[in-house]
N, C-alpha and C positions, 0 to 999 in steps of 0.2 A: 086212608092211605092208598087204597086201590085207585081212587080218582086222582090223587096226587101223582102216582106213578104213571098213570095214563097221560096226564098233562106233561110230565117230564119227557115222556117218549115222543109226544107230539112236537114239543119245542125242539127236542134233539133232532128229530127227523127234518123239521123245517130248516133248522140251522145248518144241517148237513147239506141239504139241497142248495141253500144260499151260498154255501162255501164253494160251490162249483161255478158260481157266476162271478168272474173277476171284474174288478173295477180298475185296479192299477197294481203295478209291482212296486215293492219297496226299493228305493234307489240303491244300486250296488248289490242287490241280491235277486234271487228267483222267488222269494217269498211274495205271496199275492195278498193284496187287499181286495175283499169281495163284498157282495151285498150282505153277507153275514155280519160285517162290521156295522151295518145300519140296523141290525136286528137283535143281536145277542144280548145287549144290556137290558132290554125290556123284559127278558125272561125272569129276572129277579123281581120285578114289580108284580108279576102275575103269580109266581111260584114262591116268593120269598127269597132272600139273598142266598140262603144255604142250598135250597133245592134248585135255585136258578144256576148256581155254580155247578151243581151236579149235571144239569142239562147241558150247559156250555162245555164242560170238560168232556162229556160224552160225545158231543158233536165233533170236537177237535180230535179226540183220540181215535174215533172211528175214521175220520178223514185221513189222519196220519197213517193209520193201519192200512188203509186202502191205497192211498196215493203216495204218502211220504213226500219228500222233496227229491224227486227222481233225478234232477239235474245237479244235485249236490252230492259229491262223493265222499266227503270227509264226515265220519260219524260224529266227531266232536262238534262240528259246525251244525249238523243236523240237530243234535241234542240242545245246543244253545238256542237255535232258532225256535225249536218246539217249546222249550222251557220259557223263553221270553214271551212267546205268543200266548201260552197258557196263562202265565201270570198277569199279563196286561189285559187279557180278556176277562179274567177273574176280577181284576180291579174295576173294569167297566161295569160288570154286573153289580158289584158292591156299591159303586158310586151312584148308579141309577136308582137302586132300590133303597138305599139309606139316605134319608134327607136330614139327618142330624149332623152336628159338627164333627163327629168322628170321621166322616168321609173326607173332611178337609186334610186329614193326615196324608192322603194319597198324593195330591199335588205338592204339598209343602215338603214332605219327605223326599219326593222325587227331585225337586229343585236342589235340595241340599246334597243329595247323592250325585247329581249331575255336576254340580259346581265343585265337588271334591275331586273330580277328575281334571288333570291339567288341560286337556283339550276343552273340557266343559268350561273351565274358567276363561279360556281364550274366547269363547263364544257365549259369555254369560248372558248376553241379551236374548239368546234363544229361549231361556227359561221364562222370559216375559210372556210367552205363549201359554205357559202353565199358570200364569196369574189369572187367566180368563176364568177357570173354574172357581177360583177364590172370589173373583169379582161378582160372579153371577150366583154365588151360593145363597145369598139372602132371598133370591127370587124363585128358588127351586120349587117350593111348595105351591106357588101360585101359577108358575109358568112351566108348561111341559117342555118348551123349547129351551128354556134356561136349564132345566134338569138334564136335557139331552146334551147341551153344550158342556155341562159339568161332567157328565159321564164320559163323553168321547175325548175331551181334553185330559181328563184324569187318567184314562186308559193310555193315552198317548204319552203322558208324563211318565207313568210307570215303565212303559215300554222303552222310552228314550233313556231313562236313567239306567236301565239294564243294558241297553244297546251300547252305550258309550263305554261301559266297562267290559262288555263281552267281546267287542270287535274293535279293531284298529280303525279309527276314523281321523279325519282332519277337520280343521275349522271350515274349510271350503265345503266339505260335505254337509255340515249343519247349516251353513249359509244358503246353500242350494235348496235345502228343505223348507225354509221359512215360508215362502209364498205357496208352496205345494201343501204344506200342513194347514195353513189358514183356509185355503179353498176346500181341501179334502175334508177337514173336520167340520166345516160349516155344512157341507153336503151330508156328511154322516149324521150330524145333529138333526137336520131336516128329515133325513131318512128314518132316524130313530123315532122322532115325533110321529111321523106317518105310520110307522110300524106299530107303535103303541096304540094309536087310535084304531087302526085296522084290526089288530088282534083283539082289542078290547070289545069291539062291536061284533066281530065274527064269532068269538067264543060265547058272548052273551046271546047272540041270535041262535047259535047252535044249541045252547042250553034251553032257550025258550021253546024251540021245536023238538026238544028232547033227543037231539043227536049226541050231545055231550052232557055230562053231569054238571049240576049247578055248583057242587062243592069241589074242593081241591084246587081252586084257583081264586085269586083276588082280582076283582074288576073295579074300575073307577066309574062311578055314576056320572061324574062330571063330563066324561068324554063319550057317553053313550048317546046314540041317536034314538029317537022315540021308537022307531021300528025295531030296535034291537033290545030294548029294555024288557026284562023278564016280568 
């Protein structure tokens, strides 16, 4: 358990640092997308979905405690943004670490929740983006990139389903998002794949030279370089 706690702290610290590196702002808000979005889902693969969620929530809570959303004055809006962000990131961790059919609940339920909203029904075609994780689900065990696509679009689906009910939006808003989401989530999937390979090799090599313990984390032999293998 000591080793597990150590790795939780390592992932939480790395995630917090990556939260400080912005990639883009969510349209219509001051909430930021950061390099954290390319990193956080992989924590579940190394720590397990439960401990991965603990690490991700720790990253987010510490970040909110230090920075918050300084440009947002309404407490209720702050709470909605924070809750939406925590839930969607938790969904991303779960989606990346769980390769069984249970993870399909995330995009399917999100589509149904989104379409239950009047604005959502007006832009029903937006949910076609969330068919991507369903389409790639069969390839997740063999392809890291497919698993990354599954995770990032599932996370987006959960966030979108919450967003359309939490805030007043228009069909134009969702139409504007379509090309942005496609580009952004493809980049995030590539970033997740790279993050997984990088962390997999760094942790293995650190364990090999006895800087980090061998136990407390799950590594993938498939993505280890010869020089990193213990």
